[in-house]
C-alpha positions, 0 to 999 in steps of 0.5 A, spaced: 234 364 622 229 359 620 231 352 619 230 349 613 225 342 613 228 337 609 225 330 607 226 323 606 221 318 602 222 311 602 215 308 599 209 311 602 213 313 608 216 320 609 220 323 614 222 330 615 227 333 619 228 340 622 231 344 627 238 344 624 241 348 619 242 345 612 249 344 610 248 342 602 252 347 599 258 346 604 257 338 601 257 340 594 259 333 591 254 329 595 249 335 593 250 334 586 250 327 586 243 327 589 240 332 585 234 330 580 237 330 573 232 336 571 235 340 577 242 338 576 242 341 568 238 347 571 244 348 576 249 347 570 245 352 566 244 357 571 252 356 572 254 357 565 249 363 564 252 366 570 259 365 569 258 368 561 254 374 564 260 376 569 265 375 563 261 379 558 260 385 563 268 385 564 269 385 557 263 391 556 267 395 562 273 395 558 272 399 552 276 396 546 278 390 549 274 386 544 275 387 536 270 387 531 265 387 536 259 393 536 261 398 540 257 398 547 254 392 545 253 387 551 250 382 547 256 381 542 260 381 549 256 375 551 257 371 545 264 372 545 264 370 552 260 364 550 265 362 544 271 363 549 269 359 555 267 353 550 274 354 546 270 355 540 273 361 537 269 363 530 275 368 529 270 374 528 271 377 534 278 377 538 281 380 544 284 387 542 287 390 548 292 387 554 286 387 558 282 383 553 287 378 553 288 377 560 280 377 561 279 371 556 285 367 558 282 367 565 275 365 562 279 359 558 282 357 564 275 357 568 272 354 562 277 348 562 276 346 569 269 347 569 269 342 563 273 337 567 269 338 573 262 337 569 265 331 565 266 328 572 260 329 575 256 327 569 260 320 569 259 319 576 252 320 576 251 315 570 256 310 573 252 310 580 250 303 581 242 302 582 237 297 583 231 297 579 227 293 584 219 293 584 216 293 591 209 291 593 205 297 595 201 293 600 204 288 606 199 282 608 198 277 614 195 271 613 195 263 615 200 260 610 203 253 610 200 252 617 203 258 621 201 265 621 206 270 617 207 276 614 208 277 606 210 282 601 213 281 594 219 284 590 220 284 583 226 285 579 224 290 573 231 289 569 232 284 564 238 281 568 239 277 574 241 279 581 246 274 584 246 272 591 241 278 593 240 278 601 234 281 604 233 284 611 226 286 614 225 290 620 220 294 624 220 301 627 215 303 632 213 307 638 214 303 645 215 305 652 220 303 657 220 300 664 220 307 666 214 310 661 218 314 657 216 314 649 222 311 645 222 309 638 225 301 638 227 298 632 226 290 631 228 285 626 223 281 623 227 274 621 225 272 614 224 265 612 230 265 607 233 271 607 238 270 601 236 268 594 241 264 589 239 268 583 233 274 583 231 274 576 223 274 577 219 275 583 221 274 590 216 273 596 219 275 603 216 271 609 216 273 616 213 268 621 209 271 626 210 266 632 211 268 640 218 270 638 216 275 633 215 283 635 208 282 631 206 277 635 199 279 639 199 286 635 193 288 631 193 293 626 190 298 630 195 297 635 201 298 630 197 304 627 197 307 634 204 306 635 206 309 629 209 303 626 213 302 620 216 296 616 223 297 613 225 292 607 232 292 604 235 288 598 242 288 597 245 284 591 250 284 585 248 286 579 251 281 573 250 286 568 254 292 571 258 288 575 257 292 582 253 291 588 246 294 588 241 295 593 234 298 594 230 300 600 222 301 601 218 303 607 211 301 609 206 304 614 201 301 618 196 303 614 199 298 608 198 292 612 192 288 610 190 282 615 187 276 612 189 277 605 193 274 599 197 277 593 194 275 586 198 270 583 202 273 577 206 267 575 203 262 569 205 257 565 205 258 557 207 254 551 213 249 552 213 250 560 215 258 559 214 262 565 210 268 564 209 274 569 204 279 569 206 285 573 200 288 571 197 285 578 203 285 582 200 290 587 193 286 587 191 282 593 184 279 595 181 277 602 181 270 604 179 266 610 184 264 616 185 256 615 188 256 622 184 260 626 178 259 622 176 266 622 171 269 616 174 275 613 169 280 610 171 282 603 
């Protein structure tokens, strides 16, 4: 049996998994919560049609089971099944035999149970805490405040505050052990200020590249050759929904720009009002290194 290939995407990085049987249908609750809304409603519609077609066939195979329906009309049986499973009962067609009553009773039971399950699933999907965090689609390295740093920025897309958020930055790259064996190693990239009392506007995450940094001595070509990727996670408390939320993103080595800086998007308006222009949130410009004095080609 051919193995199903599944993929997980975080930002511009996609990870595909194969070599193991897909057990999505054996974990239905998780599957139904992780489906996209269009697929979720498409699955519900398919289930609704399948159940009604099944019971319509049962009514149709038992002649006389439904009164006031056109003899041999499968369409009448289908509409009666829809009215029954929805407990509508317009009063025109009714069960006419014991078999019809038994079939309709079973269908009503299935309809009530299905309604309860679907209501719970829809509520669980709507009530699932989520964060709306915008991550810059580029990472920059530059000289800042007298030291070499790696920077990226995030913004809160909601008109509220995330209370006491914390950020974690890491890097995964292919290295070799002392015996020469290739190994994907996870490194933590320490942040200068990994906690924020209140995240309402934007937040620039800064990692200092010094002798203790896993990025020290690595240029872009080396990072690309090692299939490096940078991971970032934001975890905090949303004051509106009073629940913990998180956001994840990953960058490939190709998204790292050396000796660049982000375009300033914060300005001051009348009466000291701060204005944030997210139109240029992802924009960067080349700069010259102020520490090493190395020119940078635009």
